[in-house]
N, C-alpha and C positions, 0 to 999 in steps of 0.2 A: 526331357530327359530322364527320372526315375516318374512310372506313375502309381498313383495312387486309387485306390474303391474304397466305398462304405456302402456297407445297408442297410436299415434299420426296420421291424416291423414284421418280417418273415422267414417261417418255419428254412424256405430255401437260402438263406441267409451264405453258408461259407460257397455253393455250386453257384452263387450268384458274382462273389467276389470273386472267386477265382476263373472264371468266365471270363470281368472285368479286365483285370488285371493279363488277361492271353491277350485282348484284344488290344494292348496298352503294349505290348512286347515292341511293336512298331521303335518303339521310343527309345527302346536299349536298355539291357540291361546284365547285371553279371549273380543278381539273388536274389532272392524273392522270400515274403513270409504273409502270415495273415497273425490278428487275432480275434479272437471269439468271446462274448459276455454273454452271462446269464444269471441267474437267480443262484447257481453254484461259483460265479466265478469269473475268473478270466481267466480263460488259453491261448496258449500261444506255439507257432512253430513255424523253420525259418528252414533257407535249405540256399547254402553257395557252391554252386555246379556250376557257372559259365550261362552260355544261353539251354543246359537243362538242367534251371534249378526250376522252372515250373513243373516239370513232369516230375522232380524229387519232389516238389511240394505237394502234390495229391497224391502221391503215395503218402506219406506223412500223415498228412489227415484224414486221409481214411477211417483213423482211431478218432476222431476228433466228437465232441461233448458235440449234445443239437443246439443247438444256438437260432437262435431270430436276429441277431446283430453281429454284423462282426467289420473288420479293416484288413485291407491287404494293400503291398506294396511292390512293386518290380526297384530294383535298387541301380543305378550307375554311379559309379562308386566314385566321388570327391573326398571325404573325410575317412582315414582310414583304410587298410585294402580289403580288396573285394569277398571276406570272409564270412562262414557264420554269423559269430558274435558280431560284424559289424553289419547282419544286414536286419533293416528293419521288421516287422515293429521294432522298436526298442522300449521297456517297461523300467518303470520306478524302483526302489528298494523295497515293496513290500508286493511288487510286481502285479497290483490292482490297478494300474495305470497304465495304457500302449496308445507310442505316436505311432503313427506314420509321415512322414515332411518329403516335400522335393523343395529342391532350394540350400542355401547357405543358410545358416547363422554366423554371421562375421565375427560374434563378439563372445563366439562358443568356449574356447577356452579362459580367459577371466573368468567369466560363470562357472565353467568346471572349477576354479579355482575355488571362488567363495561356494560351490555347493561340498568340496571336500573339507572345508575348512569348519561345514556344516554339519558336519556330517555321514554325508552321502558316501555309497561307495559306487563310481560308474567303471560297467565294466567294457564300454568299446569305446574306441577310440573317435567314435563320428560324435561331432555338432550334435543330430541329430537326442544323441541321449539324456541330455540336459535339459530338454522342453520337458519331457516326462517329469523328472526333479523336480523340476522349479513347479510344476501341476502338484503333484507329491506335498511342496510345501505348503500351498495355496488354500490346500486342501484341508491339511488341518487345521486350518484357522476355523473348520465351520463352514466354507462357501460351500454351492453344487459347482459341479463341475463345468457348467459355463464361465462362472462367476473367477474361478479359478485360472481358465485359459484363458482367459480377460485378461487378468492382473499379472501373467507370464510372458504374453506377449508384451506389454509397458518393459519387459524388460529386454528383447531381442533387436538386433539388428543384423537389418540382411535383404534378401531378397524370398519368399520361401513361400508354399500353403503346406499345410497341416492339420491332420486330424485326431483329435485323442476320442479313446473309449475309457470305463471306467469299471469296475466290477460293481460303487456303490448305484450307479443310474444305469443299470443293463439297454434302458433302451433307446440311452442317448448316445450320440456322435455329436459332438461338437468342430466343427472345421472355421477355418481361417486363411486367409493369403494377405498379403503384402508383393503385388505383381508377381510373383507366377503363378498359372494360372488355376483356375477352381473354379470345378463345376458341379451346382446339386438339379435335385430333380423328386420329380414324388411320385407315389404310382396310388391310383384312387382306389377309397375302398371297395373290396368284394363279397359280398356276403358276410360271413361273420369276422371277415380282415378289414381291420382299421384302415388299411394301406400300408405303404411301404416309405420311407425315405432314404433317400441315396445319395453319394458323393462322388466322382473321379475327377480325374486330371487332365481327361478330352473326350469328349462329348461319346467318342463309337463306345467306349465304356459302357454306357448306360442304354443305346438304343437298343439293346434288345429287352429292355424288360419299360423302357417311358420315352415318349416325348416334352412333355412335362419338365421342361428345362430352365435353370434361369442361373447366371456368371455371376460371382462375386467379384466383386470391385476390390480394389488395392482397399489392404486397412478394414473390413468386413471379418465379421463372426457371425457364422451360420449354427442356432441352434436343432439337429435334424431329429424329430421321433417317425413311430409308427404313422407315416400321412399328416406330418408335421413338420413346417418350416417356420423359422424367426432367425432375421436376419437382423444384426445391430452392426452399428459401427466399432471399436474398436471402443471408445468412448462409454457405450452402452445402448446409441439413442437407438431407435429404430429406424429400419432403412427398409425401404422395397430395391428387392433387388431385379436386372435387368433379364428380362425374361430370353430364351432364345429362341431364334426362329431356322429350322434345322430342315432341309429340302431334300437331302441324300436320306437311305436308309440303311438300316445291317448288312442287306443283300449285296450293297454297292460297298462295303468297307469286306467281300468275300472275295475268293482267288475267282473264281468263273469257271475254273474247269482249266486254268493258265497251271504254270507249274511252281511259279514265286508270282509277288506281289508286284513286284518292278515288270517283270515278262506284261503280266497283263494291261497293267497301269503304262506300259510304252504304245500297249497299242490302243489304249487309250484315247492316245494324244491328236488324232485327228479327231474325235466327239470334245474333246477337252477344248479344243483349239477353237472350231466350227460353237461351241454354247459363248466360247467368252464372245467371239466376236458378234453372236446373234443381238438383236435391236438397239447396235451401235452405231445406226442410223436412222434416221429422222425422215420419212414422204419428202419433205422437202430436201434431202441432203446434207440436215447439216449433223453433225456425230454429236451423240449423246454421252453424256458422264456425268455421274453423279455427284455434286458438285459439294451437296451437305451443306454446312454453313460458310463453303468458299465461292463468295459471289462471284458475277461477274468481271467485275472491277476489280473486286482483290486479285484477280488472276490477271486483269489486263495490267495494272503493279506490277506483277514482277518482273524485276531485274535481272534474277539469277535463280537456275533451280539445285539443287543437294539433294544427290540422289545416297542413301546410307542403308546399306545393305550386310550378308554377309553371306559366306560361302557361295553357291551357285545362285542366289540372288544378287548378291555381287556380279556377278558375270549380267546376267541380265541389266542390271544397272547400265555395267559398261556400254551395251550394245544399245539402248535407252541416250544413249550421252549423245553418241553420232546422230542417231532420229533428232531431235532435239535442238542439236543445235543446228542442225541442217534444214529441218524445217521451218522450226518455230525459232531461227536463231535467236536463244539463248542464249548466250553461259553456262554449264552443265559441268557439276565438283560433282563426282563418283565419290563414297569412304567406306572404309571399310568401319561398321558401325562400332564397335569394339574400339579405337582410333578415335573414333570424330567427339566424343567430347575432350579427348583431352590435345586435342591441337589447336584450344582456345580458338575454333571457327569465327568467321565475320559473316554476322546475321542479321535480318531485321524483317521488317514488315516487308520488304521491296523480295523477301527470298520465299519462292516455297520450295520446300523440304519431300521428299518425298522417301517413303519407309515402307520397303521391300519387303515383306517377310511373308513366309506360305502360310503358317500357324496363326499370325497376325500377336505372337506370342513370345517372339526371341525378343530376351532381353536386350541386348545388344541394342539392338534395333527400336526398343522401347525407351529404351533410355536414350539414345540419342534422341527423339523427335520428344520427348520431353527438358531434355536441353534444350534443341530447337525450341521449343513452343515460349520456355524459359526468358529468351531471349528474342522472342516479336514474333517469330517467322512463321508462314500460316504450313501449315501440315496436310497430306495427301498422304492417304496410306492405300498399297495394294496385298492385298490378301487372298487368300484360300479361301478361309473361314469367315462368315459371318460375326458380327458381335466379339470375334476377337476383342484382347485390349489393343491393341491399336488402334482397331478401327473405332471404338468405343468413345477415343481421348481425342481423336485425328479433329479435325474439321470437315476431309473431306475424304468417302473409301470409295474405292476400284475396285470391283470384286474378280477373281477370275475365273469363277465355276469351272474348276479342274474336277471335281467331284472331290471325295478324302483322297488321299496318297499314303496311302500306308509302309510302301517300301521306304527306308533311309536318305536312299541317295536320290536327290531330286530329279524329277523325268520330266513329266505333263506339267507341274506347276511353274518349271522355269520355262516349259516355253512359253506357253499362259500368260506368264507375266509377260516375256518379252513384246509379247503379242499387244497386251495391256497398256506398255507402255509406250508402245509406237502408237495405239488407237489417241493416245492423250498427246504426244508427241503432234498429232496431226491437229488434235479441238488444239492446242495453243497453237498453231501457226493459220488454224480460221479466223480462230478468235482475231488473229495479231494481224493478217491480213497479208501474212509472209509467205506462204501459197497461193496461187489461185485455186479456185473451183475446182476444174480440168486435173492441175495435178493431185486434188485430194483423191478424187472420183478416184482416179490412176491408183493410186497407191490402195488405196480402200478396196479394190480391185484385187492388187496382186495379195492383200491378204485374207482376202474372202476364197483365193484359190490354192493357201495353203493344207489346209485337211486333206484337199485333194495331193499335195506331193507329198507331204507325210507319210501319206498311207503306203507310196508308191514306195518311199524312203523302207517303210518298216516291210514291202513286200520281198525286199532282195538282204532281208535275215540272214539264209542261208547262202549266202554271195558274201557277207561281211565275217558270218559266224568259221566259215574258210579261214580270211585272214584271220584273224584272231589265233586259230586254231596254226597255223603257220607261225605263232612266235610267244609259242605255249611256253619258250623256254629262257625269253627273253626278260632280263629282272631292269631294263633302264631304256626308258625310253624319254624322247626329247619330241615334244608338240609346239609346231610354227605356226605362226598367222600374222595377218597383217590386217591393220583398219578391222572393221567388225571381225576379220574371221580371227584378227588374238585373243580376243573373249569367246568369240569357240574354241579355239586351242588350249585355252584354263580351264575351259569347261571339260573338255575329252581330260585331261591330265588328274584335271580332282576325280572324275568319274573311277579312273584306271586303278589312282591312287587309295581310293573307296574303295573299292569294291576287287581289286585284284590283289593287292596287297604289293604291288613294286612301285616302283621309283617311276615319275613321271614327272618332266618339269616344263612349266609353256614360259616361250620368248617371243617375242615382240620380233619375227623374222631379222628384220634389219638391224636387230642390237646382236645377233651372233657373232660378225667380226667385232665384237666389244668386248668382248671373254669367252662368251660357253663354246664357242667350236673351237677350240682349247682342248675341249671332252669328246668333238668326235672324235671317232676312230672306226677303220675295219670291224663291225659287228654290230654297231650301234644303230637303233631304228628311231627315225625321224617321221613323224606325223605332220602329216602339213594339210593347212587348207586350203585348198587353191582355185577355188570354185570363180565364175569368170565376174572379179570387181574390179575397181577403177587400177589397184597393186599389182593386179596379177602376172605384170611383166616383170615387176622387183620383185612379186615372190618367187619367179621359178627362176630367177639367179640367185637367190639367196637357197634354192634346194642343188643348185648345181654345183654350189660353195661347198655343202656337204656330201655331194652327191659325187662329187672329182677327190671323198678324202676318205672314201670306202664306206658313206653309212649310205643303209639297207631302205628305203624310200616307202613310205604309205599317204596316197593320196587323194583328201579328199577332193573330188574335179565334177563337174558336171557332165550329166551325161552326154557322148561325141564329141566329147575334145575328145584328141585324137593327140593334138599337139601336147599337153596337158601329161597326157596318160605318158608318153614317153620318156618322160624325166623319172615314170617313178615303177620302184618293183611291184607293188599293187597299189589297187585303185578303187576305191568309195562313189560311188556315183550317184548323185544327188540330182533331180530336176533342178535348171537353171530356172534362177530368179533376181530381183532387181537387189542395188548393191544392198540395202539395208532389211530387207524383209529375206537375205541369206538366209543369215544366222539361223533363220527357227527349222531351216530345213537339215544345212547343216550338220548342225548340232544332233540329228537325230543316228548319225550311222556311227558316229565318238559316241555313243552311250552306249549302242549293238555291240562297238568292238570291245566296251570295258566290260558290260553281261558277259558276253561267253568267254571271256578268257576268263573272270571271275566262275563263271563256269569249272572252265575247263582244268581250274586249278582246282577243286572239289569245293569252293568258299558258299557261304548262305550270303547271297545278293542283299535278301529283307533285311538283313540284322545284320551288318558290315561289323565287326570289331574296334571298339572301344566309340562306335558310332551312337550319336542318336536322332533322333528325328525330332522333338521340337528342343531347345537349345537355352534355358530357362535356367544356367549360371554365368553369370560371371567368369 
């Protein structure tokens, strides 16, 4: 959610910080700020103007004093309204300590009470400000900044990453992490320069400056100086940080001529799926999966699969349930990760828990994994980010190879998650002998044809845009699907809510007569996934029910399917594919529909209101 950037050891500190937090704006924000430190003291500027906050901040900082060190932040409000006095960085009573923070300090209220009783004046409604005052109190005892931060961490409960600077040590940034992600980097010395030290919430913020990157693990503290980095545990023990391997570059995170990142990323889907499929089959025909610490014997002993995920990743998990149960004959549960820990799930060594997350940092999914690990389950992660927190903690990991996804709404990462999970399903089927090799080859062949089919759908974008424009004034949509079409319908409805800000509800089509059909009346718009799956005839019967009650119907149907088309007022056509592979294709026109309806309304499709790309608070 919130974005953090810091740098020390360069005369371009302010520009690097501003550029860095701009690259993190895809995470979502409603305010922004910077703090600079130098021999002259500490200077701070903040702006709260929604998605224009960064533009406003740049104007404010035109008068900033020269500095070689600073920290910056984009805030997504949790505690307190999105106002300037709640924006980060926050300072102590003296104005000599500044803090930026991502996450939530759960015991902030009781700490705030203690600070007020000790004479501190708190100016904001946030949980973050108490960190600055706690550091101030520790510094008053005569310790240095690193020790003051370490002492403060012992008082905090919750999930957080933070960075602290103070006027007394203007070349030093102290950063710490618990659950919420944090990356640190170094720039080599150059001529008279001793080098620079850097930190950020996410890799894109630093790519323009360095590729020498490390990820902090939970309960680690980094002391960053010009060209220097020292990492310790919260207890002070020196540790070696995890080096990151980054294959993509800054150019890959730019728009490449498209109007917005979402359009670019939708059109990258054929390549993303192709890359995800690359080298997944050995010359002998076996499927290749990076098992990590999960051995073949462990997987053969699995008697149940549980998938934990959030948002679009949850929909990918629902599609995977059908594939794993049909192909590998393993009972499969799919959980919304934020609810997983609280239902007291039945797990054990024979349970394979699959955590699905684009960033690999989604806190609800990470915590679900940790709960499953404590129960003795085997953990496998589907992630798009190498060396993410989830990837490092899992027993095995399957990377989706989608490349950076900057738009908040998931597109190419969702498709690659479905493909990755279906490859995993075939791998389990091969290992367990539940499919013949010829059946596996046939399924792999279908997956291999997906990039071309996705490209065909993207080539029809104009047709989808015309349908979206037709419904520009509609405020309520119903999405229907059956079998694997139901998760596709759920994803379509989610995209419409995320991007166009209209009500969109998804239902299994067979559930209509159990209540939702009461809402159908003339003028209602129903979007149905009616491609040629095993329940197509039943789906068309459900469509007839809403049609007879006056609904306007838009159907996703296969090319040439005139029988289905006659039930619809508008059709979004897709190439035909087998039942379990079809969701990867059928999702694409619904992405395009939501995108163009949002554009029709003039919305920012890359940064939908109130949403964040990486959700690192519960």
